KEMI-769100 format. One record per residue (C-alpha): x, y, z; residue in one letter; residue number from 1. Coordinates in nm, 2 decimals, decimal comma. Layout:
residues N
ATOM; u; v; w; r; k
ATOM; X; Y; Z; A; NUM .
...
This chain:
residues 58
ATOM; u; v; w; r; k
ATOM; 15,16; -12,89; -0,44; X; 1 .
ATOM; 14,92; -13,19; -0,53; X; 2 .
ATOM; 15,14; -13,42; -0,25; X; 3 .
ATOM; 15,05; -13,15; 0,01; X; 4 .
ATOM; 14,71; -13,19; -0,06; X; 5 .
ATOM; 14,71; -13,57; -0,08; X; 6 .
ATOM; 14,85; -13,51; 0,24; X; 7 .
ATOM; 14,67; -13,31; 0,42; X; 8 .
ATOM; 14,31; -13,53; 0,29; X; 9 .
ATOM; 14,47; -13,89; 0,43; X; 10 .
ATOM; 14,56; -13,72; 0,74; X; 11 .
ATOM; 14,19; -13,54; 0,76; X; 12 .
ATOM; 14,07; -13,92; 0,70; X; 13 .
ATOM; 14,28; -14,00; 0,98; X; 14 .
ATOM; 14,17; -13,76; 1,20; X; 15 .
ATOM; 13,80; -13,88; 1,12; X; 16 .
ATOM; 13,87; -14,23; 1,16; X; 17 .
ATOM; 14,03; -14,14; 1,49; X; 18 .
ATOM; 13,74; -13,96; 1,62; X; 19 .
ATOM; 13,48; -14,22; 1,42; X; 20 .
ATOM; 13,68; -14,54; 1,67; X; 21 .
ATOM; 13,66; -14,30; 1,96; X; 22 .
ATOM; 13,27; -14,26; 1,96; X; 23 .
ATOM; 13,30; -14,62; 1,91; X; 24 .
ATOM; 13,45; -14,67; 2,24; X; 25 .
ATOM; 13,31; -14,48; 2,41; X; 26 .
ATOM; 12,96; -14,56; 2,37; X; 27 .
ATOM; 13,08; -14,97; 2,43; X; 28 .
ATOM; 13,18; -14,88; 2,79; X; 29 .
ATOM; 13,00; -15,09; 3,06; X; 30 .
ATOM; 12,73; -14,81; 3,25; X; 31 .
ATOM; 12,91; -14,70; 3,56; X; 32 .
ATOM; 12,65; -14,61; 3,75; X; 33 .
ATOM; 12,50; -14,97; 3,75; X; 34 .
ATOM; 12,87; -15,10; 3,86; X; 35 .
ATOM; 12,90; -14,81; 4,21; X; 36 .
ATOM; 12,53; -14,87; 4,32; X; 37 .
ATOM; 12,67; -15,29; 4,26; X; 38 .
ATOM; 13,02; -15,20; 4,46; X; 39 .
ATOM; 12,87; -14,99; 4,78; X; 40 .
ATOM; 12,57; -15,26; 4,81; X; 41 .
ATOM; 12,83; -15,45; 4,83; X; 42 .
ATOM; 13,01; -15,28; 5,06; X; 43 .
ATOM; 12,69; -15,26; 5,28; X; 44 .
ATOM; 12,64; -15,59; 5,28; X; 45 .
ATOM; 13,03; -15,65; 5,42; X; 46 .
ATOM; 12,97; -15,44; 5,68; X; 47 .
ATOM; 12,64; -15,54; 5,83; X; 48 .
ATOM; 12,75; -15,92; 5,85; X; 49 .
ATOM; 13,12; -15,77; 6,00; X; 50 .
ATOM; 12,95; -15,58; 6,30; X; 51 .
ATOM; 12,89; -15,77; 6,58; X; 52 .
ATOM; 12,52; -15,84; 6,69; X; 53 .
ATOM; 12,36; -15,65; 6,95; X; 54 .
ATOM; 12,32; -15,87; 7,27; X; 55 .
ATOM; 11,93; -15,90; 7,36; X; 56 .
ATOM; 11,86; -15,82; 7,74; X; 57 .
ATOM; 11,67; -16,09; 7,85; X; 58 .
């Protein structure tokens, strides 16, 4: 019985460690919103550069 209780305690400790590691990893991720804004800005600039310029009528 003692070994089962000890195994359960070790399992709980492992679960707590995994949860803490997940929390820390989630906080360390770069901010997605900024990456999206920069990406779409680059797409917009690229489209403007790739589109032909309208001819000015004399």
